[in-house]
N, C-alpha and C positions, 0 to 999 in steps of 0.2 A: 536551408544546408542547399539543395538540391544545385544556381546557380552565382552560381563566386565566382566573384571577379581570381586574380593572382594574386592578388594584393590579400584578400578576406584568402585564397588560401594560407599562404604564407602565414595569414596571424594564424591561422587555425595549427597549424601544426609548431607552433611557435619560435618561430623563423625570426622575428622582431620582439626575439629577448633584450636584448641591448642597445634599447632604443627606449630613453629615458621619458617618461610621459607621465607627471605627476595626476593625480588622482583627479576627478576634476568633481563639484560643486555639486553636490545634491539636497536639496532643505528637507527635514524629513516633513510625518505628515504624521494623524494624531489617531496613529496607532495602537492596537489592546495596548499591546506593553512598556506606552509611554501613557498606560493613565493609574492613577492611582489605583489601586483596588479596595472593598470597601466585605474583609467577608467576614459574621458575627461567628464563624468556625467554616474547618477547614471540610473540605468536602470533596464527595471524588470527584470533579475538576480540578482541585487542586493538584501538581504536580507531583509529586515524591520528588525532592532533590541527593544527587548523593553525590557525594565529596571526600577525600578522603582530610579534610580537618582535623576530623577524631584518628585514635585508634582502633582499623577495623579487623575484626575478623577474619577466617576466611573464607566467612563465609558472605558475610558483606560485600569485601575486597568481590567475590566470587558474583555480585547482583551489578556493582556495580560493572564492573565490565559490562554484563549482558547492557545494563540502565546504557553505555557506553557502543551498542556497536546494534544497536533498533533507533537508538538516533544516529547516526550514523549508516547505515546500512538496511535500517531500518527490519532485515532478517536476515542471519550472518550462518551457512549452510558450517562445516564441519570445513571443509573444506576452503571455508572464505576465512577464517580461524587466526588471527596475526600469534601465533602458539610467540615468539621470540618477544614479541612486544608484550605480551601478556604474563611470561618470565620478571621483565626487566619492571613493570608496576610495580607485580608483586613487588622485590624486591624493593623496593622505594628508588630503582636507579630515571625513573623518570616520573615528570608528572602526569594526572592523568591532562593536561593539557597537554604535551605531548605525546601519550595515546591516539587522545583523539588526532593531530597532526597525520603521524604516521597512517591511519582507519583512513585520511581523506587522500594518503599520498602510497596506497597498497591498489595493489593492481587488481582488488574487482572492485572499487571503486572507478579506477579510472577508466575502466568496462563497462558498469555500468553506467556509468552519468557522465563519464564525460565524452566519451567515444559513441555515445547510441544518444547526441542531443546538442544543440548550437548551442555556441555561447553564454547568451542570455540565457540560453533555460539552467542551464551548467552554475549558473551566476545562483538562477532563483534558488535552487537545487541547494548549494552552500550557503546560504545565506541564512537560508531558514533554517539545517542544521545546524550550523554554524551561532548565527547568533537570535533565532531560536524569532526569528520574526521575519515576517513577509516582505518580498521589497519594499521599500517605499511606494518607487515611482519607476520611467520608464529609464527617469533619467537618470538614478542611481545604477539602474539596469545596467543603461550603456557604462557607469563609468567604471565598474567592476570588471564586465568584461572587456575591454578598456586595459584592464592590469591584466589581466589572462591570456591575448592581445602580444601583449612587450613586456608579461613575466616570466609568460607559460602558468603553468596549475599551482604547479613549485611558489613560483615567487608569491601568486596570487593567494591559497591556501597563510602560508608567512602572512601576506595581512592582515586578515580577516581575525585570524587567531595572536598576529598586536595590537590593531587593534582597540583603539582606552575604549568603544561599546563592548567589545568583551573580557580586556579585562576588567575594568565594574559587573557587569554580569553574573562570568563568573570564577570571573582566575582566574589561579593555578590548579586551582584542583576538584573542580566541580565543574560535573556531568553535561555537558548546554543541553538545556527540557524549552517547547517551544509556551514564549512569555504570553503570561495574560490573554487566561484562554478563556478568561466567564468576563462580565462585567457587572458591577450591578444594576435593577431595572430591564431585562434584554434575557428573556424567558431562555431560548439557545447560545452556549459558546460556540467560538469558532471551531471550529471542523478538529484533524492532527491535520496532520503532514500531508506522511502518507497517503492521506484520505486522497487528497484534492489537490494531490501534484503529483501524476504520477513515472512513472520513472526515466518514461519514451515520450518525449514531445511525438504530434500528430504522424509528422515525415516516414520515422522508424517505427512508430505503434502501423500504418501501412507496410511499412518493410517486410515486416518480421510473420505479420497476419489477421493482427489481432487489432479488437474482437471481431472477431467469432458472431456474427447473429444466426441464432439458430431457431425460422417456427419451428410451430409443433401443434398437429391440426385441433387436437386436447389437452386442456385443461391442467395443470398435475393442485392437485387440493392435498394440502397438509392435513393429518387423522390423528388423532392423541393414542398413543400407543396403547391406554387401557380400552379403546375401541376397535381397534386391532382384531380381527376372529384369528382363534386358535388353533394354534394342530387340530385334525379334527372336524372341525366342527362345523356346522353342517353351509354356514353364509360361500363358504368357497367353494362350493359346489356345487353356489347358484346360479352360479354367467355359463359354466354346462349345463344347465340343467335346463331355462332360457334358450342357448344352444339349439338344442336337440327340436325343440317344435313341435311335439307330437303329435299323428291327429289320428282317428280310431277309423275303424270303418266305416263306413257310410250305409242308410240300412238303405234294402231291396229295393226299391219303387215295384212292385206288383197288386195285383186288381186278381178279389175273389170271380171272378168273369173269366181271367183263362188261362185261370187252373185247372191241368185237366186229370178230377179229382181220381176216375174209374186208373185210369195208366204212374197214377205217382203215388198211389198209398199201395203201398204191398202187401204181397197175399203169397200161403203158401200155392204152390204149383200141385 
């Protein structure tokens, strides 16, 4: 990202969109999504499928739209929402696949993922979010990066959504999700994409000034609510009492031989 030659700069800007380069061939590896699952009963790790194959109520279509935002944006603020696309989806004018395409081409996604990452990193994000799996290898990453270079972001998004893998996995009416997170014989499944794949790469994270490490001299400890002192409890003033450290007056060191009894005893004149 930092030392790009003129050709790479033109590629990043999509200036070579008219150059036709076929998608490079890459061999799929044995990832979780290619292994048949064996689940006795559905658990918490099994993804919930949101689809419009059945007639949905207003609440169900709202849940589907929120699931699409979580899959593509991870979180959508009020100004990130695509109101026109939501209206078209609710009225049946577009399919779920069209709605996903609109989110991928929205200003929020372009600013947050394309402009803040290299082509390779951008490909990783899109493959995880759209195809629901990690990239197989560096060769697949290079192959999709060449599509971004030659056809731009729109052409790359169309290639992903029109691919046989996407059509067979999600079709026209299903929101993409992370496939095969759990395998038999493994204690833990795969982490969600949004946890193990930061939005920005290392270059932009350093440029934006995070993560920031703050070292503290004291270690914070957690205390349950029922063990915390309530209002008026003497325990709240214990630290203040310890900080005072009161000291009594030291006793006088006097000897009976040094006392002038005649003058010290009062008498009436």
